[in-house]
C-alpha positions as CSV (number, residue, x, y, z in Angstrom):
1,M,-4.8,-49.9,-18.5
2,K,-2.2,-47.3,-19.5
3,R,-4.9,-45.2,-21.0
4,T,-6.9,-45.2,-17.8
5,W,-3.9,-44.2,-15.7
6,A,-3.1,-41.4,-18.1
7,L,-6.7,-40.2,-17.9
8,I,-6.6,-40.3,-14.1
9,V,-3.3,-38.4,-14.0
10,L,-4.8,-35.8,-16.4
11,V,-7.9,-35.4,-14.3
12,V,-5.8,-35.0,-11.1
13,L,-3.6,-32.4,-12.7
14,A,-6.5,-30.5,-14.1
15,G,-8.2,-30.5,-10.7
16,A,-5.0,-29.4,-8.9
17,G,-4.5,-26.7,-11.5
18,F,-8.1,-25.5,-11.0
19,W,-7.8,-25.4,-7.2
20,A,-4.4,-23.7,-7.4
21,T,-5.8,-21.0,-9.7
22,W,-9.0,-20.7,-7.6
23,G,-6.8,-20.2,-4.4
24,F,-4.6,-17.7,-6.1
25,L,-7.5,-15.6,-7.5
26,R,-9.1,-15.5,-4.0
27,G,-5.9,-14.8,-2.1
28,P,-3.8,-11.8,-1.1
29,H,-1.3,-12.5,-3.9
30,W,-4.0,-11.7,-6.5
31,A,-4.8,-8.4,-4.7
32,L,-1.1,-7.5,-4.7
33,Y,-1.1,-8.3,-8.5
34,Q,-4.1,-6.0,-9.0
35,I,-2.4,-3.2,-7.0
36,G,0.8,-3.7,-9.0
37,K,-1.3,-3.7,-12.2
38,A,-3.1,-0.5,-11.2
39,I,0.2,1.3,-10.4
40,H,1.9,0.0,-13.6
41,E,-1.0,1.0,-15.8
42,H,-1.8,4.2,-14.0
43,E,-5.3,3.1,-13.0
44,P,-6.4,4.8,-9.8
45,R,-9.8,3.2,-9.6
46,L,-8.4,-0.3,-9.6
47,F,-5.8,0.8,-7.0
48,L,-8.4,2.3,-4.7
49,A,-10.5,-0.9,-4.9
50,Y,-7.7,-2.8,-3.2
51,I,-6.6,-0.2,-0.7
52,D,-8.9,0.8,2.2
53,I,-7.6,4.4,2.6
54,E,-10.2,5.2,5.4
55,R,-9.2,2.3,7.6
56,I,-5.5,2.9,7.0
57,T,-5.9,6.6,7.9
58,R,-7.8,5.8,11.1
59,S,-5.3,3.2,12.2
60,Q,-2.4,5.7,11.5
61,K,-3.9,8.8,13.1
62,D,-2.5,8.6,16.6
63,E,0.9,7.4,15.4
64,L,1.2,10.2,12.9
65,V,0.2,12.8,15.4
66,R,2.8,11.4,17.8
67,V,5.5,11.3,15.0
68,F,4.9,14.8,13.6
69,L,4.3,16.4,17.0
70,S,7.0,14.6,19.0
71,D,8.2,17.8,20.6
72,R,4.7,18.5,22.1
73,S,3.3,17.2,25.3
74,K,1.0,14.2,25.4
75,E,-2.0,16.5,26.2
76,E,-1.3,18.6,23.1
77,Q,-1.0,15.5,21.0
78,D,-4.3,14.2,22.3
79,N,-6.0,17.6,21.5
80,V,-4.6,17.5,18.0
81,G,-5.8,13.9,17.7
82,R,-9.3,14.9,18.6
83,I,-9.2,17.7,16.0
84,V,-7.9,15.3,13.4
85,E,-10.7,12.8,14.3
86,A,-13.3,15.5,13.7
87,F,-11.9,16.1,10.2
88,M,-11.3,12.5,9.3
89,G,-13.8,12.5,6.5
90,P,-12.2,15.3,4.6
91,I,-8.7,14.1,5.4
92,T,-9.6,10.6,4.0
93,A,-11.1,12.2,0.9
94,Q,-7.9,14.3,0.4
95,L,-5.7,11.2,0.8
96,R,-7.8,9.2,-1.7
97,D,-7.5,12.1,-4.1
98,K,-3.8,12.4,-3.6
99,A,-3.3,8.6,-4.0
100,A,-5.4,8.7,-7.2
101,R,-3.3,11.5,-8.6
102,I,0.0,9.8,-7.7
103,V,-1.1,6.5,-9.4
104,A,-2.4,8.3,-12.5
105,D,0.7,10.6,-12.9
106,P,2.4,9.5,-16.1
107,N,5.7,11.1,-15.0
108,R,6.2,9.2,-11.8
109,E,8.6,6.3,-11.3
110,N,6.8,3.1,-12.3
111,L,7.0,-0.6,-11.3
112,P,8.8,-2.7,-13.9
113,T,5.8,-5.1,-14.2
114,S,2.4,-5.7,-12.7
115,W,4.0,-8.8,-11.0
116,A,6.6,-6.7,-9.1
117,L,4.6,-6.5,-5.9
118,V,3.8,-10.2,-6.0
119,A,7.5,-11.0,-6.5
120,A,8.6,-8.6,-3.7
121,A,6.0,-9.9,-1.2
122,N,6.5,-12.3,1.6
123,V,2.9,-13.2,2.7
124,T,2.0,-14.9,6.0
125,R,-1.7,-15.7,6.0
126,K,-4.0,-16.7,8.8
127,D,-7.7,-17.2,7.9
128,D,-8.9,-13.9,6.5
129,Y,-5.9,-11.8,7.5
130,A,-2.5,-11.6,5.9
131,L,0.8,-9.9,6.9
132,V,2.7,-8.9,3.9
133,V,6.3,-7.7,3.9
134,L,7.4,-5.9,0.7
135,S,11.1,-5.7,0.5
136,D,13.4,-3.7,-1.8
137,P,16.6,-5.7,-2.2
138,Q,18.5,-2.6,-3.5
139,S,17.8,-0.2,-0.7
140,N,17.1,-2.8,2.1
141,R,13.8,-1.0,2.9
142,R,10.7,-2.8,3.7
143,L,7.0,-2.0,4.0
144,R,4.9,-4.2,6.3
145,I,1.2,-4.1,5.5
146,G,-1.9,-5.9,6.8
147,M,-4.4,-7.3,4.3
148,Q,-7.9,-8.6,5.0
149,R,-10.5,-10.4,3.0
150,Q,-13.5,-8.2,2.7
151,P,-16.7,-10.2,3.1
152,Q,-18.8,-7.8,1.0
153,E,-16.5,-7.6,-2.0
154,G,-14.9,-11.0,-1.6
155,H,-11.4,-9.7,-2.4
156,W,-8.5,-8.8,-0.2
157,Q,-7.6,-5.2,0.7
158,V,-4.7,-3.4,2.3
159,V,-6.1,-2.3,5.7
160,E,-3.0,-1.5,7.7
161,I,0.5,-0.1,7.1
162,N,3.3,-0.3,9.7
163,S,3.7,3.2,11.0
164,Q,7.5,2.9,11.4
165,D,7.9,1.8,7.8
166,L,5.5,4.5,6.6
167,K,7.4,7.2,8.4
168,I,10.6,6.2,6.7
169,L,9.0,6.1,3.3
170,L,7.2,9.5,3.9
171,D,10.6,11.0,5.0
172,D,12.2,9.8,1.8
173,Y,9.2,11.0,-0.3
174,L,9.3,14.5,1.3
175,D,13.0,14.7,0.9
176,K,12.6,14.0,-2.8
177,Q,9.9,16.8,-3.0
178,K,12.3,19.4,-1.7
179,P,14.0,21.5,-4.4
180,P,17.7,20.9,-4.8
181,A,19.9,23.3,-3.0
182,A,21.3,24.6,-6.3
183,Q,17.8,25.7,-7.3
184,A,17.0,27.5,-4.1
185,Q,17.3,31.3,-4.5
186,P,19.1,33.1,-1.7
187,V,17.0,35.8,0.0
188,K,18.4,39.2,-0.7
189,P,18.3,41.8,2.1
190,P,16.1,44.8,1.4
191,S,18.1,47.7,-0.1
192,Q,18.3,50.9,1.8
């Protein structure tokens, strides 16, 4: 009798382990792990398989025009938005290329492990859509992203990024790209 119960418990545990693993491998946490792995191992192809750059770019277009041209009238912003829409293909290609170069760059700051994104993520899932909040406890910054299961590929992809969070991260990134004031050379007036 004890042997039968032990066998039943073993079968139940194996079944639960199988379904938990199956659920993890088909969920947003697995996609976050793959993104973290791609960043950690400098693998741009893997990174781009889990990030839908075109969809993110299209969803951010109007907000980015509004942010970067905030001093312009709504009409001018709309005109620039139409121009940006006309060039969306090349813009998306450039962003894919830039993202691939950043991921592949061996000199950039790296994630401590492939599991870093999974550990930093708070995932709220509803059917085939998930809201993911990535938080940095040291800087109190966050990045809210939307993920969706792709029916064709069967895996989850990042399809949206919160524009406010993106603006803060872009401002930080652009500030880091500026040369330090000590390195800037003063402009000398022309000699007469």
